[in-house]
ZALO-733138 format. One record per residue (C-alpha): residue number from 0; y, x, z. Coordinates in Angstrom, 2 decimals, decimal comma, padded with zeros to 5 digits. Example, Ala and Ser with C-alpha at 12.3 -4.5 7.8 and 13.67 -1.06 7.14 Angstrom:
REM ZALO-733138
    k       py       px       pz
    0  -004,50   012,30   007,80
    1  -001,06   013,67   007,14
END
This chain:
REM ZALO-733138
    k       py       px       pz
    0   197,10   074,91  -092,11
    1   196,71   072,96  -094,93
    2   197,25   069,05  -095,54
    3   196,28   067,20  -098,80
    4   198,60   064,27  -099,76
    5   197,84   061,83  -102,24
    6   195,31   063,31  -105,45
    7   195,16   066,42  -106,16
    8   197,17   066,51  -109,08
    9   200,44   066,84  -106,50
   10   202,27   070,54  -106,27
   11   201,32   073,04  -103,59
   12   203,92   073,70  -101,40
   13   203,49   076,20  -098,45
   14   205,94   077,35  -095,78
   15   205,82   080,33  -093,94
   16   207,52   080,49  -089,84
   17   205,81   082,55  -086,86
   18   207,11   079,57  -084,88
   19   204,83   076,99  -084,46
   20   207,04   074,32  -084,08
   21   209,14   074,95  -086,41
   22   205,95   074,64  -088,57
   23   205,43   071,55  -086,91
   24   208,65   070,10  -087,55
   25   208,49   070,84  -090,89
   26   205,00   069,30  -091,31
   27   206,22   065,91  -089,57
   28   209,36   066,05  -091,87
   29   207,32   066,22  -095,05
   30   204,25   064,03  -093,86
   31   205,21   061,38  -096,69
   32   205,96   063,86  -099,54
   33   203,43   063,71  -102,62
   34   202,78   067,49  -102,21
   35   199,65   069,27  -100,56
   36   200,99   070,83  -097,29
   37   200,18   074,60  -096,59
   38   201,75   076,72  -093,73
   39   201,12   080,30  -092,73
   40   202,33   082,35  -089,74
   41   202,65   085,53  -091,19
   42   203,32   087,12  -094,49
   43   200,53   088,25  -094,72
   44   198,63   085,03  -094,02
   45   200,66   083,55  -097,07
   46   199,67   086,13  -099,46
   47   196,14   084,85  -098,93
   48   196,87   081,34  -099,45
   49   198,67   082,09  -102,54
   50   195,70   084,53  -103,71
   51   193,60   081,12  -103,12
   52   195,95   078,06  -104,78
   53   198,84   077,61  -107,40
   54   201,95   077,66  -105,09
   55   204,90   075,50  -106,98
   56   207,69   076,48  -104,00
   57   206,86   078,83  -101,09
   58   209,84   078,78  -097,98
   59   209,54   081,51  -096,02
   60   211,34   082,27  -093,10
   61   212,99   086,61  -093,02
   62   212,03   087,81  -089,57
   63   209,08   087,20  -088,76
   64   206,13   089,90  -087,06
   65   204,99   092,59  -089,77
   66   206,58   092,08  -093,19
   67   209,84   090,19  -093,42
   68   210,05   087,45  -095,69
   69   212,53   089,13  -098,12
   70   209,72   091,39  -098,38
   71   206,69   088,99  -098,92
   72   209,02   087,02  -101,49
   73   209,51   090,25  -103,09
   74   205,90   091,43  -103,65
   75   205,06   087,57  -104,38
   76   207,04   088,00  -107,79
   77   204,58   090,39  -109,21
   78   201,47   088,12  -107,67
   79   202,42   084,49  -108,15
   80   205,64   084,98  -110,72
   81   206,17   081,33  -110,86
   82   206,56   080,02  -107,67
   83   209,81   079,20  -106,54
   84   211,33   081,04  -103,95
   85   213,24   079,48  -100,91
   86   214,32   081,77  -097,52
   87   215,37   080,40  -094,50
   88   217,22   082,74  -092,16
   89   219,30   082,56  -089,08
   90   221,43   085,37  -090,04
   91   222,68   083,88  -093,30
   92   225,64   086,62  -093,84
   93   226,47   087,09  -097,78
   94   224,35   090,66  -097,80
   95   221,36   089,04  -096,98
   96   221,67   086,20  -099,36
   97   222,81   088,55  -102,23
   98   219,86   090,96  -101,29
   99   217,24   087,93  -101,32
  100   218,76   086,76  -104,24
  101   218,29   090,23  -106,71
  102   215,43   091,34  -104,70
  103   213,52   088,84  -104,80
  104   214,98   085,94  -106,95
  105   215,21   083,77  -104,82
  106   216,00   079,99  -105,83
  107   217,99   078,78  -102,20
  108   218,81   080,01  -099,01
  109   218,46   077,91  -096,25
  110   220,49   078,46  -092,70
  111   218,32   078,31  -089,72
  112   218,73   076,03  -087,60
  113   218,54   073,83  -090,95
  114   219,83   070,60  -091,32
  115   216,53   068,23  -092,56
  116   218,61   067,06  -095,45
  117   219,22   070,60  -096,20
  118   215,98   071,92  -096,61
  119   214,51   068,44  -098,40
  120   216,95   069,02  -100,78
  121   216,18   072,61  -101,37
  122   212,24   071,72  -101,58
  123   213,02   069,25  -103,98
  124   215,00   070,87  -106,29
  125   212,68   073,68  -106,29
  126   209,64   071,41  -107,41
  127   212,17   070,51  -110,10
  128   212,57   074,18  -111,49
  129   208,75   074,69  -111,63
  130   208,13   071,68  -112,95
  131   210,59   072,29  -115,71
  132   209,14   075,77  -116,45
  133   205,63   074,44  -116,34
  134   206,52   072,13  -118,85
  135   208,16   074,82  -121,08
  136   204,85   077,04  -120,65
  137   202,93   074,15  -121,95
  138   204,58   073,79  -125,20
  139   204,82   077,47  -125,71
  140   200,67   077,58  -124,72
  141   200,25   074,25  -127,17
  142   201,43   076,50  -129,48
  143   199,68   079,42  -128,98
  144   196,22   077,70  -128,98
  145   197,08   075,75  -132,21
  146   198,20   079,14  -133,80
  147   194,78   080,25  -132,95
  148   192,15   077,19  -134,36
  149   194,25   077,23  -137,21
  150   192,83   080,87  -137,88
  151   189,81   079,55  -136,90
  152   189,37   076,67  -139,43
  153   188,98   080,04  -142,47
  154   185,79   080,41  -140,52
  155   184,02   077,03  -139,39
  156   180,98   079,04  -137,82
  157   183,50   080,55  -135,37
  158   185,26   076,49  -134,20
  159   186,14   076,82  -130,57
  160   185,27   080,38  -130,22
  161   189,15   081,25  -129,22
  162   189,44   078,79  -126,27
  163   185,69   079,50  -125,05
  164   186,32   083,66  -125,17
  165   189,70   082,21  -123,10
  166   187,03   080,86  -120,47
  167   184,60   083,43  -119,93
  168   187,88   086,20  -119,79
  169   190,00   083,85  -117,37
  170   187,23   083,71  -115,50
  171   186,67   087,47  -114,82
  172   190,24   088,21  -114,72
  173   190,27   085,71  -111,64
  174   187,47   087,29  -109,85
  175   188,56   090,71  -110,52
  176   191,69   089,31  -108,36
  177   194,22   089,95  -111,15
  178   197,37   088,82  -110,72
  179   197,97   084,77  -112,20
  180   200,64   085,70  -114,55
  181   197,58   088,81  -115,99
  182   195,16   086,17  -116,10
  183   197,54   083,93  -118,36
  184   198,34   086,52  -120,63
  185   194,59   087,58  -120,74
  186   193,76   083,91  -121,88
  187   196,30   083,96  -124,48
  188   194,95   087,11  -125,90
  189   191,22   085,59  -126,20
  190   192,76   082,84  -128,19
  191   194,78   085,07  -130,15
  192   192,08   088,06  -130,91
  193   190,78   087,37  -133,96
  194   194,26   086,64  -135,25
  195   194,15   089,74  -137,72
  196   191,44   087,74  -139,50
  197   194,37   085,46  -141,20
  198   193,73   088,89  -143,61
  199   190,20   088,57  -144,11
  200   189,13   086,78  -147,61
  201   186,80   083,70  -146,29
  202   183,79   084,56  -148,66
  203   183,32   087,64  -146,45
  204   184,02   085,56  -143,10
  205   182,03   082,67  -144,30
  206   179,36   085,16  -146,29
  207   175,25   083,91  -145,71
  208   174,64   087,70  -145,27
  209   175,06   090,23  -142,61
  210   177,97   092,37  -143,75
  211   178,14   095,11  -146,27
  212   179,12   098,38  -145,27
  213   182,14   097,89  -147,61
  214   183,25   094,09  -146,00
  215   182,49   095,65  -142,52
  216   184,68   098,54  -142,88
  217   187,27   095,70  -145,13
  218   186,66   093,31  -141,52
  219   187,73   096,35  -138,90
  220   191,16   096,30  -140,17
  221   191,77   092,91  -138,15
  222   192,09   094,23  -135,56
  223   195,41   096,34  -136,42
  224   196,67   093,81  -138,49
  225   196,64   091,27  -135,30
  226   198,28   093,81  -133,57
  227   201,17   094,10  -136,32
  228   201,20   090,26  -135,69
  229   201,37   090,05  -131,76
  230   204,76   092,42  -131,79
  231   206,39   090,98  -134,71
  232   206,12   087,60  -132,48
  233   207,10   089,48  -129,45
  234   204,10   088,71  -127,32
  235   203,41   091,08  -124,09
  236   201,81   094,03  -124,27
  237   198,54   092,62  -122,32
  238   198,38   090,12  -125,67
  239   198,61   093,26  -127,78
  240   196,06   095,10  -126,59
  241   193,62   092,56  -126,24
  242   194,08   092,02  -129,98
  243   194,47   095,56  -131,09
  244   191,42   097,14  -128,49
  245   188,84   094,63  -128,05
  246   186,59   096,34  -130,56
  247   186,86   099,67  -129,02
  248   183,78   101,08  -127,41
  249   183,07   101,87  -123,79
  250   181,45   104,94  -125,76
  251   184,34   105,88  -128,06
  252   182,29   104,89  -130,59
  253   184,93   101,78  -131,26
  254   187,72   101,01  -133,65
  255   190,72   101,10  -134,30
  256   191,40   103,69  -132,12
  257   188,11   105,17  -130,69
  258   189,04   104,93  -127,29
  259   186,59   105,50  -124,39
  260   185,76   104,27  -120,88
  261   188,85   103,21  -119,00
  262   191,28   104,64  -122,13
  263   190,45   100,97  -123,23
  264   193,33   098,76  -121,62
  265   191,42   097,01  -118,69
  266   192,11   093,48  -120,36
  267   190,65   094,47  -123,83
  268   187,47   095,73  -122,13
  269   187,20   092,16  -120,12
  270   187,85   090,11  -123,42
  271   185,28   092,28  -125,41
  272   182,84   091,35  -122,96
  273   183,29   087,37  -123,55
  274   183,47   087,78  -127,00
  275   180,17   089,32  -127,51
  276   178,48   086,96  -124,95
  277   180,01   084,01  -127,33
  278   179,35   085,30  -130,51
  279   175,67   086,19  -129,17
  280   175,34   082,66  -128,09
  281   177,03   080,25  -131,40
  282   175,67   080,11  -134,81
  283   176,60   082,31  -137,71
  284   175,59   081,76  -141,12
  285   173,02   084,30  -141,15
  286   171,73   083,48  -137,51
  287   171,13   080,98  -135,20
  288   172,40   081,82  -131,76
  289   170,57   083,51  -129,19
  290   169,50   081,44  -125,86
  291   171,61   082,47  -123,13
  292   168,71   084,46  -121,52
  293   168,14   086,81  -124,55
  294   172,17   086,99  -124,82
  295   171,99   088,44  -121,07
  296   169,73   090,84  -121,53
  297   170,98   091,93  -124,53
  298   174,80   092,52  -122,72
  299   172,90   094,15  -120,22
  300   171,15   096,82  -122,64
  301   175,12   097,24  -123,78
  302   176,32   098,73  -120,30
  303   178,13   101,91  -120,95
  304   177,71   102,20  -124,80
  305   179,28   099,26  -126,15
  306   180,58   097,42  -122,92
  307   182,16   098,46  -119,70
  308   178,87   098,43  -117,40
  309   180,92   096,60  -114,22
  310   182,75   094,15  -116,08
  311   178,84   093,68  -117,65
  312   177,38   093,36  -114,07
  313   180,20   090,89  -113,13
  314   180,17   088,61  -115,98
  315   176,49   087,95  -115,51
  316   177,00   087,29  -112,24
  317   179,39   084,88  -112,72
  318   176,96   083,27  -114,88
  319   173,74   082,71  -112,48
  320   173,80   079,69  -110,05
  321   175,84   076,67  -109,50
  322   179,28   078,10  -110,27
  323   178,42   079,22  -113,62
  324   181,59   079,16  -116,36
  325   180,78   075,95  -118,26
  326   183,51   076,45  -120,93
  327   182,71   072,99  -122,22
  328   184,15   071,33  -119,40
  329   187,16   074,22  -117,98
  330   188,77   074,43  -121,83
  331   189,06   070,79  -121,24
  332   191,04   070,96  -118,52
  333   188,04   069,32  -115,51
  334   189,04   071,83  -113,16
  335   187,17   072,36  -109,80
  336   188,35   070,18  -107,15
  337   189,03   073,00  -105,12
  338   190,32   076,24  -105,50
  339   188,20   078,70  -106,94
  340   185,77   080,78  -104,88
  341   184,43   083,84  -106,49
  342   180,67   084,09  -106,67
  343   180,64   087,47  -107,36
END
């Protein structure tokens, strides 16, 4: 069950309880609140909703048929780590409360039968915690994106490239069903994948001709230089993998480590497809960008050699039809009004 109140900027709150009467009571209690209300009768149903929506706060009963509330909230840590978790239980002993906090990172514990005021306070405090986390992340994201855009100033022909690669790669990650925290790190890695080019001379980056063998050897070092930057900045392993390995080839002929097939981290294989596609359709000093149809055919020809064939197929499917990725729109934050439904 999902109700939408106010505008689409309202936070999503999910309540999980196998009692229809309890859900009805909670629904009535929050009917005037500025939230998007979701309800699930089981942990399994709740997991589906979490995969479809950005859930700010989840309130779950503990004792339910099938997966317990504790098990559900523990699993939620890896699927949606930013979601603030509240556990309800009629059995409020110290041991179960400690287990909830230690294993599931539960923010609040509400005793059933609950007092309406207690539940309302717990949810509102959870929403405040979520908003604080999002505000801190926004600051971090602004710094990362600013860094990527600063590096792009060395090569005006690539202006917007990192941001567009982030849009394409994030859509691929969504379609692959990767957890939201992994999607987010793939976006960051996409922004920073060429950060090592800070060490490449502008005369090489902006040259009016294709690279000479000597210049190409020099430019290839950017993936290792960038990986060192990512390590020193204490960025995640996913970001480091993207920065270091986005020029590996599926056939093992890439650089810097000559990895092949699934030896290449999945996140790097995803970004490689997005990176090459955007490079193909973008004007460069020494050539005009290709038409999209031509770029699609070039990507298809790279299946199994430069690129992971499964990810190329997925990308080409996602780029077809009315739901095709529009980086100019999505990168600017114009998200779809409805939750994203994979077209492939």
